[in-house]
N, CA, C and O of each residue as an XYZ file, in Angstrom:
984
protein
N     126.903     83.212     70.724
C     126.983     84.546     70.131
C     128.338     85.190     70.411
O     128.956     85.775     69.521
N     128.786     85.075     71.649
C     130.057     85.690     72.002
C     131.230     85.001     71.313
O     132.304     85.590     71.184
N     131.031     83.724     70.855
C     132.094     83.008     70.159
C     132.229     83.465     68.715
O     133.261     83.223     68.090
N     131.216     84.116     68.174
C     131.222     84.508     66.768
C     131.514     85.988     66.600
O     132.318     86.374     65.752
N     130.871     86.808     67.395
C     130.995     88.258     67.251
C     131.849     88.819     68.386
O     131.521     88.674     69.564
N     132.934     89.453     68.008
C     133.829     90.079     68.981
C     133.748     91.593     68.827
O     134.076     92.135     67.772
N     133.314     92.264     69.874
C     133.135     93.719     69.828
C     134.388     94.406     70.376
O     134.839     94.118     71.485
N     134.929     95.304     69.586
C     136.118     96.054     69.992
C     135.707     97.504     70.238
O     135.758     98.334     69.331
N     135.301     97.801     71.469
C     134.726     99.110     71.784
C     135.816    100.120     72.146
O     136.749     99.806     72.884
N     135.684    101.318     71.624
C     136.511    102.426     72.107
C     136.015    102.872     73.476
O     136.800    103.260     74.342
N     134.687    102.807     73.658
C     134.084    103.112     74.951
C     132.873    102.211     75.110
O     132.010    102.169     74.234
N     132.804    101.498     76.205
C     131.732    100.534     76.391
C     130.371    101.233     76.411
O     130.232    102.283     77.037
N     129.375    100.673     75.743
C     128.045    101.308     75.677
C     127.363    101.327     77.034
O     127.550    100.438     77.864
N     126.565    102.374     77.233
C     125.783    102.513     78.469
C     124.383    102.991     78.124
O     124.118    103.416     76.999
N     123.498    102.917     79.095
C     122.157    103.464     78.932
C     121.413    102.869     77.757
O     121.300    101.652     77.615
N     120.899    103.773     76.904
C     120.080    103.344     75.772
C     120.873    102.504     74.775
O     120.315    101.643     74.094
N     122.202    102.764     74.694
C     123.026    102.023     73.742
C     123.048    100.531     74.051
O     123.199     99.715     73.142
N     122.899    100.169     75.310
C     122.854     98.751     75.665
C     121.628     98.069     75.073
O     121.698     96.928     74.616
N     120.504     98.783     75.085
C     119.303     98.236     74.468
C     119.455     98.091     72.969
O     118.989     97.114     72.384
N     120.123     99.088     72.327
C     120.372     99.001     70.886
C     121.280     97.815     70.565
O     121.078     97.116     69.572
N     122.283     97.598     71.418
C     123.196     96.475     71.198
C     122.465     95.146     71.325
O     122.709     94.221     70.551
N     121.575     95.053     72.298
C     120.800     93.822     72.469
C     119.928     93.558     71.247
O     119.804     92.418     70.799
N     119.315     94.634     70.702
C     118.487     94.476     69.501
C     119.327     94.034     68.312
O     118.897     93.198     67.517
N     120.533     94.599     68.194
C     121.426     94.214     67.100
C     121.837     92.752     67.224
O     121.851     92.019     66.235
N     122.172     92.332     68.437
C     122.541     90.928     68.649
C     121.413     89.983     68.258
O     121.650     88.916     67.691
N     120.187     90.386     68.565
C     119.032     89.557     68.220
C     118.889     89.430     66.705
O     118.549     88.364     66.191
N     119.157     90.543     65.991
C     118.996     90.528     64.536
C     120.040     89.652     63.848
O     119.729     88.945     62.890
N     121.270     89.701     64.335
C     122.342     88.997     63.622
C     122.656     87.623     64.209
O     123.500     86.899     63.682
N     121.977     87.264     65.300
C     122.218     85.951     65.901
C     121.783     84.838     64.937
O     120.637     84.814     64.488
N     122.671     83.949     64.634
C     122.364     82.848     63.726
C     122.415     83.229     62.261
O     122.044     82.433     61.398
N     122.880     84.461     61.964
C     122.961     84.902     60.571
C     124.031     84.106     59.820
O     125.155     83.943     60.294
N     123.654     83.616     58.641
C     124.583     82.846     57.811
C     124.886     83.642     56.550
O     123.975     84.019     55.812
N     126.157     83.895     56.306
C     126.571     84.653     55.130
C     126.786     83.705     53.951
O     127.414     82.654     54.084
N     126.248     84.103     52.792
C     126.363     83.297     51.573
C     127.545     83.813     50.768
O     127.458     84.861     50.129
N     128.630     83.088     50.799
C     129.848     83.532     50.106
C     129.779     83.319     48.601
O     130.659     83.782     47.875
N     128.750     82.626     48.119
C     128.650     82.356     46.680
C     128.071     83.532     45.907
O     128.165     83.562     44.680
N     127.477     84.499     46.595
C     126.890     85.658     45.931
C     127.576     86.935     46.395
O     128.093     87.019     47.509
N     127.564     87.932     45.503
C     128.129     89.234     45.852
C     127.197     89.971     46.812
O     125.983     89.769     46.800
N     127.790     90.826     47.641
C     126.982     91.662     48.529
C     126.154     92.638     47.706
O     126.597     93.091     46.651
N     124.961     92.963     48.178
C     124.113     93.922     47.483
C     123.145     94.557     48.471
O     122.862     94.012     49.538
N     122.651     95.722     48.083
C     121.672     96.433     48.898
C     120.266     95.938     48.566
O     119.951     95.661     47.409
N     119.425     95.831     49.599
C     118.006     95.538     49.387
C     117.183     96.552     50.168
O     117.617     97.053     51.206
N     116.002     96.848     49.664
C     115.095     97.829     50.271
C     114.050     97.079     51.095
O     113.178     96.403     50.548
N     114.152     97.210     52.429
C     113.322     96.402     53.325
C     111.849     96.783     53.282
O     111.005     96.008     53.731
N     111.518     97.966     52.750
C     110.129     98.415     52.730
C     109.344     97.862     51.551
O     108.136     98.080     51.455
N     110.014     97.151     50.657
C     109.345     96.520     49.517
C     109.674     95.027     49.507
O     110.815     94.632     49.749
N     108.661     94.202     49.223
C     108.879     92.753     49.171
C     109.896     92.374     48.100
O     110.621     91.388     48.234
N     109.936     93.174     47.034
C     110.862     92.883     45.943
C     112.304     93.227     46.298
O     113.236     92.778     45.631
N     112.483     94.022     47.345
C     113.820     94.464     47.708
C     114.300     95.654     46.915
O     115.420     96.125     47.114
N     113.444     96.162     45.992
C     113.800     97.299     45.160
C     113.295     98.598     45.789
O     112.199     98.654     46.347
N     114.113     99.628     45.684
C     113.735    100.926     46.245
C     112.561    101.529     45.486
O     112.473    101.412     44.263
N     111.636    102.193     46.243
C     110.552    102.943     45.616
C     110.286    104.199     46.435
O     110.315    104.172     47.666
N     110.026    105.299     45.736
C     109.740    106.568     46.403
C     108.456    106.462     47.218
O     108.360    107.043     48.299
N     107.476    105.732     46.714
C     106.189    105.594     47.394
C     106.355    104.999     48.790
O     105.793    105.511     49.758
N     107.127    103.921     48.891
C     107.307    103.280     50.195
C     108.094    104.174     51.149
O     107.851    104.164     52.356
N     109.039    104.950     50.607
C     109.804    105.879     51.438
C     108.910    106.990     51.974
O     108.967    107.321     53.159
N     108.086    107.566     51.101
C     107.174    108.635     51.526
C     106.199    108.140     52.589
O     105.893    108.853     53.545
N     105.719    106.925     52.414
C     104.785    106.355     53.390
C     105.455    106.179     54.745
O     104.850    106.453     55.781
N     106.702    105.722     54.738
C     107.430    105.520     55.994
C     107.683    106.846     56.701
O     107.549    106.940     57.921
N     108.050    107.873     55.930
C     108.293    109.195     56.518
C     107.009    109.766     57.089
O     107.008    110.324     58.187
N     105.917    109.631     56.353
C     104.628    110.150     56.812
C     104.216    109.481     58.121
O     103.775    110.159     59.050
N     104.353    108.172     58.201
C     103.962    107.452     59.414
C     104.848    107.815     60.600
O     104.419    107.756     61.753
N     106.093    108.192     60.300
C     107.040    108.522     61.371
C     106.824    109.936     61.894
O     106.931    110.175     63.097
N     106.522    110.873     61.002
C     106.458    112.281     61.392
C     105.093    112.708     61.875
O     104.992    113.525     62.789
N     104.044    112.178     61.288
C     102.699    112.643     61.602
C     102.020    111.641     62.528
O     101.478    110.629     62.083
N     102.061    111.939     63.811
C     101.473    111.043     64.806
C      99.966    111.138     64.768
O      99.405    112.132     64.307
N      99.317    110.099     65.256
C      97.866    110.113     65.342
C      97.426    111.122     66.379
O      98.174    111.456     67.298
N      96.196    111.606     66.223
C      95.686    112.643     67.113
C      95.739    112.206     68.566
O      96.041    113.014     69.444
N      95.444    110.917     68.834
C      95.447    110.423     70.209
C      96.841    110.464     70.819
O      96.980    110.467     72.042
N      97.891    110.497     69.968
C      99.253    110.510     70.463
C      99.829    111.916     70.517
O     100.967    112.096     70.950
N      99.071    112.913     70.088
C      99.561    114.280     70.061
C      99.790    114.781     71.478
O      98.999    114.484     72.372
N     100.871    115.543     71.698
C     101.161    116.039     73.041
C     100.162    117.095     73.480
O      99.529    117.752     72.654
N     100.028    117.250     74.792
C      99.113    118.235     75.367
C      99.789    119.597     75.373
O     100.598    119.898     76.251
N      99.450    120.413     74.390
C     100.033    121.753     74.306
C      99.169    122.629     73.411
O      98.705    122.193     72.357
N      98.956    123.873     73.844
C      98.209    124.841     73.046
C      99.117    126.031     72.754
O      99.629    126.679     73.667
N      99.304    126.303     71.479
C     100.152    127.418     71.037
C      99.523    128.733     71.475
O      98.308    128.910     71.388
N     100.358    129.651     71.946
C      99.883    130.959     72.397
C     100.638    132.041     71.639
O     101.843    132.215     71.825
N      99.923    132.765     70.785
C     100.558    133.771     69.933
C     100.923    135.042     70.687
O     101.521    135.948     70.108
N     100.576    135.126     71.961
C     100.913    136.306     72.753
C     102.319    136.234     73.347
O     102.749    137.173     74.017
N     103.025    135.164     73.120
C     104.422    135.057     73.541
C     105.256    134.671     72.322
O     104.706    134.143     71.355
N     106.560    134.917     72.339
C     107.395    134.653     71.164
C     107.413    133.186     70.751
O     107.086    132.289     71.528
N     107.802    132.979     69.513
C     107.865    131.624     68.967
C     108.822    130.748     69.761
O     108.548    129.567     69.975
N     109.945    131.315     70.201
C     110.926    130.513     70.943
C     110.329    129.954     72.237
O     110.694    128.862     72.673
N     109.411    130.705     72.846
C     108.759    130.244     74.075
C     107.800    129.103     73.761
O     107.753    128.111     74.487
N     107.033    129.244     72.675
C     106.119    128.179     72.262
C     106.874    126.907     71.882
O     106.442    125.803     72.213
N     107.995    127.062     71.191
C     108.783    125.896     70.789
C     109.342    125.183     72.015
O     109.358    123.953     72.072
N     109.797    125.954     72.986
C     110.278    125.352     74.233
C     109.156    124.568     74.913
O     109.368    123.446     75.373
N     107.960    125.165     74.974
C     106.815    124.485     75.594
C     106.429    123.229     74.810
O     106.057    122.217     75.404
N     106.515    123.294     73.491
C     106.226    122.125     72.655
C     107.204    120.988     72.965
O     106.810    119.824     73.036
N     108.459    121.331     73.147
C     109.460    120.320     73.499
C     109.195    119.753     74.894
O     109.436    118.573     75.149
N     108.699    120.600     75.787
C     108.321    120.114     77.118
C     107.201    119.086     76.992
O     107.247    118.025     77.614
N     106.187    119.414     76.175
C     105.053    118.502     75.991
C     105.500    117.165     75.404
O     104.962    116.117     75.760
N     106.475    117.204     74.514
C     107.002    115.979     73.900
C     108.027    115.278     74.792
O     108.476    114.174     74.483
N     108.394    115.930     75.902
C     109.479    115.447     76.769
C     110.767    115.283     75.970
O     111.433    114.250     76.033
N     111.099    116.335     75.214
C     112.296    116.312     74.384
C     113.367    117.291     74.870
O     114.365    117.490     74.178
N     113.187    117.898     76.027
C     114.248    118.740     76.562
C     115.403    117.852     77.037
O     115.172    116.737     77.504
N     116.643    118.338     76.923
C     117.789    117.521     77.351
C     117.965    117.491     78.866
O     118.999    117.908     79.387
N     116.951    116.997     79.566
C     117.073    116.777     81.002
C     117.991    115.579     81.247
O     118.285    114.816     80.327
N     118.435    115.422     82.480
C     119.417    114.371     82.775
C     118.908    112.982     82.411
O     119.650    112.173     81.854
N     117.635    112.704     82.727
C     117.113    111.367     82.427
C     117.059    111.112     80.929
O     117.338    109.999     80.483
N     116.701    112.135     80.139
C     116.660    111.957     78.686
C     118.058    111.771     78.106
O     118.257    110.951     77.210
N     119.025    112.532     78.617
C     120.398    112.396     78.122
C     120.958    111.013     78.430
O     121.640    110.417     77.596
N     120.674    110.506     79.612
C     121.176    109.179     79.985
C     120.538    108.084     79.138
O     121.187    107.090     78.813
N     119.267    108.265     78.779
C     118.605    107.292     77.908
C     119.237    107.266     76.521
O     119.170    106.256     75.820
N     119.854    108.384     76.127
C     120.527    108.456     74.827
C     121.977    107.981     74.905
O     122.698    108.009     73.908
N     122.400    107.549     76.082
C     123.759    107.057     76.234
C     124.780    108.115     76.569
O     125.979    107.843     76.518
N     124.339    109.333     76.915
C     125.263    110.413     77.271
C     125.704    110.233     78.717
O     124.875    110.096     79.616
N     127.004    110.234     78.930
C     127.536    110.076     80.275
C     127.608    111.439     80.961
O     128.184    112.381     80.417
N     127.025    111.542     82.152
C     126.974    112.792     82.898
C     127.773    112.669     84.185
O     127.875    111.594     84.775
N     128.339    113.798     84.608
C     129.046    113.803     85.888
C     128.073    113.671     87.046
O     128.428    113.149     88.103
N     126.840    114.145     86.849
C     125.795    114.020     87.865
C     124.438    114.063     87.186
O     124.229    114.825     86.243
N     123.518    113.241     87.670
C     122.156    113.227     87.130
C     121.180    113.939     88.054
O     119.974    113.931     87.806
N     121.689    114.557     89.120
C     120.822    115.185     90.105
C     120.266    116.505     89.602
O     120.842    117.147     88.724
N     119.141    116.897     90.170
C     118.488    118.158     89.827
C     119.445    119.323     90.047
O     120.112    119.394     91.079
N     119.513    120.238     89.078
C     120.412    121.387     89.181
C     119.992    122.347     90.276
O     120.827    123.078     90.810
N     118.708    122.360     90.622
C     118.203    123.302     91.625
C     118.409    122.801     93.055
O     118.972    123.511     93.888
N     117.956    121.589     93.336
C     117.991    121.085     94.717
C     119.116    120.089     94.970
O     119.579    119.961     96.103
N     119.562    119.384     93.937
C     120.627    118.409     94.099
C     120.260    117.215     94.954
O     121.138    116.546     95.499
N     118.955    116.939     95.078
C     118.500    115.877     95.973
C     117.993    114.642     95.242
O     118.154    113.525     95.733
N     117.384    114.829     94.076
C     116.812    113.705     93.331
C     117.274    113.783     91.880
O     117.732    114.827     91.415
N     117.145    112.663     91.175
C     117.491    112.650     89.756
C     116.568    113.582     88.979
O     115.366    113.650     89.235
N     117.151    114.286     88.036
C     116.388    115.266     87.269
C     115.532    114.599     86.200
O     116.008    113.737     85.461
N     114.272    115.001     86.124
C     113.399    114.660     85.010
C     112.561    115.886     84.677
O     112.651    116.907     85.360
N     111.762    115.793     83.649
C     111.009    116.952     83.170
C     110.116    117.554     84.239
O     110.198    118.753     84.508
N     109.264    116.746     84.851
C     108.282    117.267     85.796
C     108.934    117.833     87.050
O     108.496    118.855     87.577
N     109.975    117.170     87.523
C     110.652    117.680     88.716
C     111.343    119.006     88.415
O     111.241    119.957     89.190
N     112.040    119.062     87.294
C     112.798    120.261     86.935
C     111.904    121.472     86.736
O     112.254    122.571     87.167
N     110.757    121.296     86.092
C     109.926    122.429     85.685
C     108.754    122.720     86.609
O     108.113    123.762     86.472
N     108.457    121.820     87.551
C     107.254    122.038     88.351
C     107.392    121.656     89.820
O     107.038    122.450     90.691
N     107.897    120.467     90.115
C     107.775    119.951     91.479
C     108.993    120.141     92.367
O     108.896    119.934     93.576
N     110.137    120.527     91.813
C     111.302    120.808     92.647
C     110.950    121.923     93.637
O     110.322    122.903     93.238
N     111.331    121.809     94.909
C     110.965    122.832     95.898
C     111.337    124.252     95.491
O     110.549    125.174     95.699
N     112.516    124.447     94.917
C     112.915    125.786     94.488
C     112.008    126.306     93.376
O     111.608    127.470     93.377
N     111.694    125.433     92.437
C     110.824    125.826     91.320
C     109.390    126.003     91.798
O     108.689    126.911     91.351
N     108.957    125.138     92.704
C     107.592    125.221     93.228
C     107.344    126.555     93.917
O     106.251    127.112     93.815
N     108.347    127.070     94.615
C     108.182    128.365     95.281
C     107.957    129.480     94.267
O     107.236    130.437     94.548
N     108.565    129.363     93.097
C     108.320    130.339     92.032
C     106.889    130.238     91.533
O     106.216    131.255     91.366
N     106.415    129.012     91.294
C     105.039    128.828     90.825
C     104.029    129.339     91.846
O     103.004    129.907     91.469
N     104.306    129.144     93.131
C     103.396    129.644     94.170
C     103.276    131.163     94.074
O     102.192    131.713     94.271
N     104.376    131.838     93.774
C     104.331    133.294     93.584
C     103.478    133.657     92.369
O     102.718    134.624     92.402
N     103.611    132.877     91.302
C     102.809    133.124     90.092
C     101.332    132.932     90.401
O     100.509    133.772     90.037
N     100.983    131.823     91.076
C      99.572    131.570     91.404
C      99.010    132.693     92.284
O      97.903    133.175     92.044
N      99.772    133.107     93.300
C      99.315    134.161     94.206
C      99.147    135.482     93.468
O      98.184    136.210     93.705
N     100.064    135.788     92.591
C     100.006    137.021     91.803
C      98.714    137.094     90.993
O      98.122    138.166     90.870
N      98.278    135.978     90.447
C      97.076    135.960     89.617
C      95.821    135.584     90.397
O      94.767    135.369     89.798
N      95.914    135.502     91.705
C      94.734    135.281     92.537
C      94.100    133.921     92.371
O      92.875    133.804     92.393
N      94.908    132.888     92.204
C      94.359    131.542     92.039
C      93.809    131.034     93.363
O      94.210    131.520     94.420
N      92.887    130.054     93.329
C      92.347    129.483     94.565
C      93.443    128.840     95.416
O      94.509    128.484     94.913
N      93.164    128.702     96.698
C      94.165    128.180     97.633
C      94.628    126.774     97.264
O      95.796    126.439     97.462
N      93.731    125.949     96.731
C      94.063    124.567     96.395
C      94.480    124.401     94.931
O      94.554    123.277     94.436
N      94.746    125.491     94.249
C      95.132    125.433     92.839
C      96.489    124.738     92.706
O      97.493    125.222     93.229
N      96.515    123.621     92.015
C      97.747    122.844     91.867
C      97.732    122.124     90.519
O      97.572    120.905     90.480
N      97.893    122.848     89.426
C      97.776    122.240     88.097
C      98.954    121.326     87.781
O     100.055    121.496     88.305
N      98.698    120.361     86.920
C      99.761    119.494     86.422
C     100.474    120.202     85.278
O     100.026    121.249     84.809
N     101.570    119.633     84.838
C     102.297    120.221     83.717
C     101.459    120.234     82.438
O     101.477    121.242     81.732
N     100.720    119.160     82.099
C      99.828    119.229     80.934
C      98.758    120.312     81.061
O      98.403    120.943     80.065
N      98.236    120.539     82.277
C      97.259    121.613     82.479
C      97.870    122.964     82.136
O      97.234    123.795     81.487
N      99.102    123.180     82.573
C      99.789    124.439     82.300
C     100.024    124.599     80.807
O      99.799    125.678     80.258
N     100.472    123.546     80.147
C     100.771    123.612     78.719
C      99.515    123.843     77.888
O      99.573    124.509     76.854
N      98.392    123.305     78.322
C      97.132    123.465     77.599
C      96.389    124.741     77.983
O      95.453    125.139     77.290
N      96.790    125.386     79.077
C      96.076    126.575     79.529
C      94.735    126.243     80.141
O      93.765    126.977     79.953
N      94.670    125.131     80.879
C      93.403    124.695     81.490
C      93.278    125.313     82.885
O      93.686    124.717     83.882
N      92.703    126.524     82.935
C      92.584    127.254     84.196
C      91.119    127.622     84.415
O      90.650    128.641     83.908
N      90.404    126.800     85.164
C      88.966    126.994     85.341
C      88.630    128.206     86.202
O      87.519    128.727     86.111
N      89.551    128.664     87.027
C      89.237    129.792     87.900
C      89.211    131.123     87.144
O      88.756    132.130     87.686
N      89.691    131.136     85.907
C      89.650    132.340     85.080
C      88.551    132.173     84.034
O      88.656    131.316     83.156
N      87.509    132.974     84.121
C      86.357    132.838     83.228
C      86.514    133.647     81.942
O      86.003    133.254     80.894
N      87.216    134.772     82.021
C      87.377    135.620     80.841
C      88.449    135.028     79.919
O      89.546    134.703     80.373
N      88.135    134.889     78.630
C      89.056    134.228     77.707
C      90.334    135.027     77.500
O      91.404    134.455     77.292
N      90.221    136.368     77.557
C      91.398    137.199     77.363
C      92.357    137.065     78.543
O      93.569    136.935     78.369
N      91.792    137.099     79.737
C      92.610    136.954     80.942
C      93.247    135.564     80.994
O      94.417    135.425     81.351
N      92.475    134.543     80.639
C      92.995    133.178     80.641
C      94.140    133.020     79.643
O      95.119    132.325     79.912
N      94.005    133.665     78.501
C      95.060    133.578     77.496
C      96.318    134.304     77.962
O      97.435    133.839     77.734
N      96.127    135.447     78.616
C      97.275    136.180     79.150
C      97.986    135.358     80.224
O      99.216    135.305     80.266
N      97.198    134.719     81.089
C      97.782    133.895     82.147
C      98.520    132.694     81.556
O      99.583    132.312     82.044
N      97.960    132.111     80.520
C      98.640    131.015     79.827
C      99.980    131.489     79.282
O     100.983    130.781     79.374
N      99.991    132.698     78.711
C     101.244    133.266     78.219
C     102.263    133.452     79.331
O     103.454    133.209     79.139
N     101.789    133.884     80.495
C     102.676    134.036     81.653
C     103.259    132.680     82.060
O     104.444    132.582     82.378
N     102.430    131.646     82.050
C     102.889    130.308     82.440
C     103.930    129.765     81.462
O     104.924    129.173     81.883
N     103.709    129.962     80.163
C     104.692    129.513     79.182
C     105.987    130.295     79.326
O     107.077    129.741     79.188
N     105.858    131.599     79.609
C     107.042    132.419     79.859
C     107.808    131.908     81.072
O     109.039    131.874     81.071
N     107.074    131.511     82.103
C     107.700    130.978     83.313
C     108.461    129.696     83.014
O     109.586    129.524     83.485
N     107.868    128.793     82.239
C     108.558    127.552     81.865
C     109.853    127.855     81.121
O     110.885    127.233     81.372
N     109.788    128.802     80.216
C     110.966    129.168     79.419
C     112.076    129.708     80.309
O     113.242    129.353     80.141
N     111.709    130.572     81.259
C     112.705    131.149     82.163
C     113.254    130.106     83.130
O     114.434    130.152     83.476
N     112.422    129.169     83.571
C     112.910    128.105     84.454
C     113.969    127.274     83.737
O     114.999    126.935     84.319
N     113.711    126.951     82.479
C     114.669    126.140     81.735
C     115.980    126.900     81.525
O     117.059    126.319     81.647
N     115.895    128.198     81.209
C     117.110    128.996     81.068
C     117.851    129.111     82.397
O     119.081    129.063     82.436
N     117.108    129.262     83.468
C     117.679    129.318     84.818
C     118.421    128.024     85.123
O     119.542    128.041     85.632
N     117.789    126.919     84.810
C     118.417    125.613     85.032
C     119.713    125.494     84.251
O     120.705    124.985     84.774
N     119.722    125.959     82.998
C     120.920    125.863     82.172
C     122.057    126.721     82.714
O     123.216    126.310     82.660
N     121.746    127.900     83.232
C     122.768    128.759     83.829
C     123.446    128.051     84.998
O     124.666    128.106     85.151
N     122.638    127.387     85.818
C     123.189    126.674     86.970
C     124.030    125.479     86.512
O     125.131    125.258     87.017
N     123.510    124.721     85.563
C     124.190    123.502     85.106
C     125.525    123.807     84.444
O     126.471    123.028     84.562
N     125.608    124.942     83.744
C     126.810    125.270     82.987
C     127.773    126.163     83.753
O     128.824    126.535     83.229
N     127.430    126.509     84.980
C     128.330    127.330     85.791
C     129.598    126.537     86.105
O     129.531    125.363     86.466
N     130.749    127.186     85.964
C     132.028    126.501     86.172
C     132.580    126.692     87.578
O     133.378    125.879     88.044
N     132.167    127.753     88.255
C     132.649    128.041     89.598
C     131.570    127.745     90.627
O     130.384    127.948     90.368
N     131.979    127.269     91.783
C     131.026    126.930     92.838
C     130.258    128.163     93.288
O     129.038    128.112     93.445
N     130.970    129.283     93.499
C     130.308    130.515     93.938
C     129.304    131.004     92.897
O     128.231    131.502     93.239
N     129.663    130.857     91.637
C     128.763    131.264     90.555
C     127.508    130.392     90.549
O     126.398    130.889     90.358
N     127.690    129.123     90.756
C     126.555    128.194     90.789
C     125.620    128.515     91.955
O     124.400    128.505     91.794
N     126.187    128.798     93.121
C     125.379    129.139     94.290
C     124.600    130.422     94.044
O     123.427    130.523     94.402
N     125.260    131.407     93.427
C     124.599    132.683     93.141
C     123.428    132.492     92.186
O     122.371    133.094     92.373
N     123.607    131.665     91.172
C     122.518    131.398     90.226
C     121.367    130.660     90.911
O     120.200    130.941     90.637
N     121.689    129.722     91.797
C     120.647    128.977     92.515
C     119.794    129.899     93.379
O     118.584    129.708     93.500
N     120.434    130.897     93.977
C     119.731    131.814     94.876
C     119.001    132.933     94.135
O     118.328    133.753     94.759
N     119.128    132.970     92.831
C     118.507    134.036     92.037
C     116.981    133.929     92.083
O     116.422    132.835     92.001
N     116.319    135.077     92.214
C     114.854    135.140     92.184
C     114.427    135.645     90.809
O     114.607    136.821     90.494
N     113.862    134.758     89.989
C     113.501    135.153     88.629
C     112.052    135.617     88.529
O     111.586    135.931     87.433
N     111.331    135.668     89.643
C     109.927    136.091     89.604
C     109.761    137.503     89.043
O     108.907    137.695     88.177
N     110.536    138.512     89.492
C     110.393    139.851     88.897
C     110.693    139.866     87.400
O     110.093    140.636     86.650
N     111.621    139.017     86.969
C     111.947    138.946     85.541
C     110.759    138.403     84.759
O     110.433    138.913     83.687
N     110.113    137.369     85.291
C     108.928    136.804     84.643
C     107.831    137.852     84.540
O     107.184    137.959     83.498
N     107.609    138.619     85.583
C     106.587    139.670     85.558
C     106.885    140.699     84.475
O     106.006    141.068     83.696
N     108.112    141.150     84.434
C     108.490    142.211     83.499
C     108.452    141.727     82.049
O     107.875    142.391     81.188
N     109.060    140.581     81.778
C     109.141    140.085     80.403
C     107.771    139.649     79.888
O     107.448    139.880     78.722
N     106.968    139.026     80.737
C     105.639    138.582     80.289
C     104.753    139.771     79.930
O     103.988    139.699     78.969
N     104.845    140.859     80.684
C     104.082    142.059     80.326
C     104.546    142.609     78.987
O     103.725    142.981     78.148
N     105.847    142.661     78.783
C     106.390    143.163     77.522
C     105.887    142.340     76.349
O     105.453    142.897     75.340
N     105.938    141.026     76.469
C     105.540    140.161     75.361
C     104.036    140.202     75.120
O     103.593    140.328     73.978
N     103.252    140.098     76.182
C     101.795    140.062     76.029
C     101.266    141.394     75.510
O     100.444    141.413     74.593
N     101.720    142.502     76.076
C     101.202    143.814     75.675
C     101.588    144.167     74.245
O     100.856    144.896     73.576
N     102.720    143.667     73.763
C     103.151    143.957     72.395
C     102.449    143.090     71.359
O     102.455    143.422     70.174
N     101.841    141.981     71.788
C     101.229    141.054     70.842
C      99.706    141.002     70.929
O      99.046    140.572     69.984
N      99.152    141.434     72.046
C      97.696    141.430     72.214
C      97.175    142.841     71.979
O      97.266    143.695     72.860
N      96.633    143.082     70.800
C      96.231    144.438     70.418
C      95.137    145.001     71.311
O      95.078    146.214     71.513
N      94.265    144.149     71.854
C      93.155    144.621     72.683
C      93.452    144.523     74.182
O      92.605    144.850     75.013
N      94.633    144.080     74.509
C      94.940    143.836     75.918
C      96.011    144.826     76.357
O      97.176    144.463     76.519
N      95.609    146.079     76.547
C      96.525    147.135     76.944
C      96.432    147.356     78.443
O      95.358    147.658     78.962
N      97.537    147.209     79.132
C      97.545    147.346     80.587
C      98.739    148.184     81.014
O      99.742    148.282     80.307
N      98.605    148.781     82.181
C      99.712    149.526     82.766
C     100.533    148.599     83.656
O     100.092    147.512     84.029
N     101.715    149.050     83.979
C     102.567    148.256     84.855
C     101.917    148.064     86.217
O     102.001    146.979     86.792
N     101.280    149.087     86.734
C     100.628    149.005     88.042
C      99.495    147.973     88.027
O      99.350    147.192     88.968
N      98.692    147.975     86.955
C      97.620    146.984     86.828
C      98.188    145.568     86.733
O      97.686    144.635     87.360
N      99.232    145.435     85.946
C      99.827    144.122     85.721
C     100.402    143.532     87.004
O     100.310    142.325     87.228
N     100.983    144.360     87.830
C     101.620    143.887     89.054
C     100.598    143.559     90.139
O     100.753    142.570     90.855
N      99.555    144.378     90.265
C      98.663    144.261     91.415
C      97.385    143.455     91.158
O      96.912    142.767     92.062
N      96.824    143.522     89.970
C      95.553    142.814     89.739
C      95.404    142.390     88.282
O      94.472    142.837     87.614
N      96.288    141.547     87.772
C      96.213    141.160     86.356
C      94.960    140.369     86.014
O      94.466    140.469     84.891
N      94.431    139.583     86.953
C      93.257    138.758     86.668
C      91.977    139.567     86.574
O      90.961    139.053     86.106
N      92.000    140.816     87.004
C      90.804    141.656     86.978
C      90.733    142.530     85.736
O      89.762    143.264     85.556
N      91.727    142.465     84.890
C      91.756    143.306     83.700
C      90.855    142.737     82.614
O      90.670    141.524     82.512
N      90.304    143.626     81.814
C      89.443    143.247     80.706
C      89.819    144.080     79.487
O      90.218    145.236     79.631
N      89.697    143.509     78.289
C      89.969    144.298     77.088
C      88.898    145.353     76.902
O      87.761    145.138     77.322
N      89.216    146.488     76.289
C      88.223    147.550     76.085
C      87.121    147.120     75.130
O      86.207    147.896     74.852
C-alpha cells in the first residue's frame, strides 16, 4: 500500500482522522483503475448507479431520525428558555465540544485537562457533574431543595427530571428547570475559564461562586413561564420544595 499511495500531508492526521485514514486505505487497497473508460459518477445507493430522489430521502431519514431505543435521555422543560433546553439536549447527545469530543474530531488542543480542576482529562460527565468544583455546586443545589442525604443522581436522571423525593408535579418540574439552568451555567462557567487569556483572570473565574446566580436566574425564568407557580424571593430561597400552585 505504501508503495502505491504517497500521502503529502500539510499536517499529519491525529485522533479521529487516523481512523478515517485507515478506512480510506481499506477502501482503495488493491483498487485497479480502468484507463479504457472515461471517469464517471455513480450513485452508490442504487444498484443501477443512477441517482434517485427516493434513495436519497431514505438515506436522510435513516440518518436523522433515530429509533426510539437510541433516543437520548432528556425531557424538554418549557419553564426555562429554549437555549437552556438545547444545551441540555446536546448534553444528552454528548455533543458539547468537551476536550475528549474535540480530540476525537482531530482537533489539536494545548491541554485536554478539566478546566475546573486541571487534574483529569475533560469529558461530559466529569465537566458537568463529578468534578470536585462542580460537585460542590450541585451539593448546594441539593441542600437548597431539601434532597435526601444520599441523593446522588446521574446525569441522565438530571436530564430526565427523575426526582423521586419530590411528589408534587409542579415542584418537580420547577426543580428540573433549576437543574437544567445549573447545567447551562456550568457550561458557560467552563467556557469563561477555558477562554481566559490571563492567568489571574483564569484563577478569578475558577474561584467564582455561581450558586447565587443560579438561584436568581432560575427564579426569573420559572416564575415568568409558569403561570400557576408564583413565588416570592423569600420563598424561593428558603423553602422552594414546599411551595404549591394556588
